[in-house]
C-alpha positions as CSV (number, residue, x, y, z in Angstrom):
1,M,-9.7,-180.8,-76.6
2,N,-6.4,-180.4,-74.7
3,D,-4.6,-177.1,-74.1
4,K,-1.8,-177.9,-76.5
5,K,-4.2,-178.4,-79.4
6,K,-6.1,-175.3,-78.5
7,E,-2.9,-173.3,-78.5
8,K,-1.9,-174.6,-81.9
9,L,-5.4,-173.8,-83.3
10,K,-5.3,-170.4,-81.8
11,N,-1.9,-169.6,-83.3
12,N,-3.3,-170.6,-86.7
13,L,-6.4,-168.4,-86.3
14,V,-4.3,-165.4,-85.1
15,K,-1.9,-165.8,-88.0
16,A,-4.9,-165.8,-90.4
17,G,-6.2,-162.6,-88.8
18,L,-9.4,-164.3,-87.6
19,M,-8.7,-164.1,-83.8
20,E,-6.9,-161.7,-81.5
21,Q,-3.9,-162.9,-79.5
22,E,-5.5,-162.1,-76.2
23,D,-8.6,-164.1,-77.1
24,T,-9.1,-167.8,-76.0
25,I,-10.6,-170.7,-77.8
26,I,-13.3,-172.3,-75.7
27,E,-14.2,-175.1,-78.1
28,C,-14.2,-176.1,-81.7
29,L,-16.2,-178.7,-83.5
30,Q,-17.1,-179.9,-87.0
31,A,-20.0,-177.9,-88.4
32,N,-21.5,-177.0,-91.7
33,Y,-22.4,-173.6,-92.9
34,R,-24.8,-172.4,-95.5
35,Q,-22.7,-170.7,-98.2
36,R,-24.3,-167.4,-99.2
37,L,-25.1,-167.4,-102.9
38,I,-27.8,-165.4,-104.8
39,G,-31.0,-164.7,-103.0
40,I,-32.2,-167.6,-101.0
41,M,-30.0,-170.0,-102.9
42,G,-27.2,-171.5,-101.0
43,Q,-25.1,-174.7,-100.5
44,W,-24.1,-176.4,-97.2
45,K,-20.3,-176.6,-96.8
46,Q,-18.4,-178.7,-94.3
47,G,-15.7,-177.3,-92.0
48,W,-14.9,-176.3,-88.4
49,I,-16.5,-173.7,-86.1
50,Y,-14.6,-172.1,-83.3
51,F,-16.1,-170.6,-80.2
52,T,-13.8,-168.2,-78.5
53,E,-14.3,-165.9,-75.5
54,T,-15.4,-163.0,-77.8
55,R,-16.5,-164.4,-81.2
56,V,-17.6,-167.2,-83.4
57,V,-15.1,-168.1,-86.2
58,Y,-15.8,-170.2,-89.2
59,P,-12.9,-170.3,-91.8
60,T,-14.6,-170.9,-95.1
61,G,-11.7,-171.6,-97.4
62,L,-10.1,-169.9,-100.3
63,L,-13.1,-168.8,-102.4
64,D,-15.4,-167.3,-99.6
65,N,-14.9,-164.6,-97.0
66,D,-14.2,-166.2,-93.6
67,I,-17.0,-165.7,-91.1
68,V,-16.1,-163.9,-87.9
69,I,-19.0,-162.9,-85.7
70,P,-18.4,-161.0,-82.5
71,Y,-20.9,-162.1,-79.9
72,K,-21.9,-158.5,-79.1
73,S,-23.0,-158.0,-82.8
74,I,-25.6,-160.9,-82.7
75,H,-29.2,-159.7,-82.7
76,K,-31.1,-162.9,-83.2
77,I,-30.6,-166.7,-82.7
78,E,-33.0,-169.2,-84.1
79,K,-33.3,-172.8,-84.9
80,C,-33.2,-173.9,-88.5
81,S,-32.7,-177.2,-90.4
82,Q,-30.0,-178.5,-92.7
83,G,-32.3,-180.2,-95.2
84,I,-34.4,-182.6,-93.2
85,F,-31.9,-182.6,-90.2
86,P,-33.0,-180.3,-87.3
87,M,-29.4,-179.3,-86.4
88,G,-29.1,-175.8,-87.6
89,I,-28.6,-172.4,-85.9
90,S,-29.5,-169.2,-87.7
91,L,-27.5,-166.2,-86.5
92,T,-28.5,-162.7,-87.5
93,Y,-25.9,-160.1,-86.7
94,E,-24.4,-156.8,-87.7
95,E,-21.3,-157.3,-89.9
96,P,-18.6,-155.2,-88.1
97,K,-17.0,-153.7,-91.2
98,T,-20.1,-152.8,-93.3
99,E,-22.7,-152.6,-90.5
100,N,-25.1,-154.6,-92.7
101,Q,-27.5,-157.1,-91.2
102,I,-26.4,-160.6,-92.2
103,T,-27.9,-164.0,-91.4
104,D,-25.7,-167.0,-91.5
105,K,-26.7,-170.6,-90.9
106,F,-24.6,-173.3,-89.2
107,S,-25.4,-176.9,-88.6
108,M,-23.8,-178.8,-85.7
109,T,-24.4,-181.4,-83.0
110,K,-25.8,-180.3,-79.6
111,R,-27.5,-177.3,-81.2
112,G,-29.4,-176.4,-77.9
113,K,-26.2,-176.2,-75.9
114,W,-24.6,-173.9,-78.5
115,M,-27.7,-171.7,-78.8
116,D,-27.7,-171.2,-75.0
117,F,-24.0,-170.5,-75.1
118,L,-24.4,-167.9,-77.9
119,A,-27.4,-166.3,-76.2
120,D,-25.5,-165.9,-73.0
121,K,-22.4,-164.5,-74.7
122,A,-24.5,-162.1,-76.8
123,G,-26.6,-161.0,-73.9
124,I,-29.9,-161.8,-75.6
125,S,-32.7,-164.2,-74.9
126,L,-33.9,-167.0,-77.1
127,G,-37.4,-166.7,-78.6
């Protein structure tokens, strides 16, 4: 992705309150996330995931709360599947506003690369 496109995306995320002006987008890619419903129930939704210098951002749309995960709040990173496809990453983290432990699941290509990236940024080791 070129710098001009990154700057436009950054401006949109800053305007939406999902990213700080001094932060930088490293990469964005199409990804799915498992929408949190009741209990273990959930539904995979398609969208875009953004990796910045300080956080993961996944805008969820109008009906859900956008997902913003500071790397420093991630406690565990695990592999998971999206149905039969072994492309998922499960992130367990402390939600900054409520301090509740939350697990969100994302599905994307090059899962191993992004797991290594997240572990490095979070300062944790993969199991």
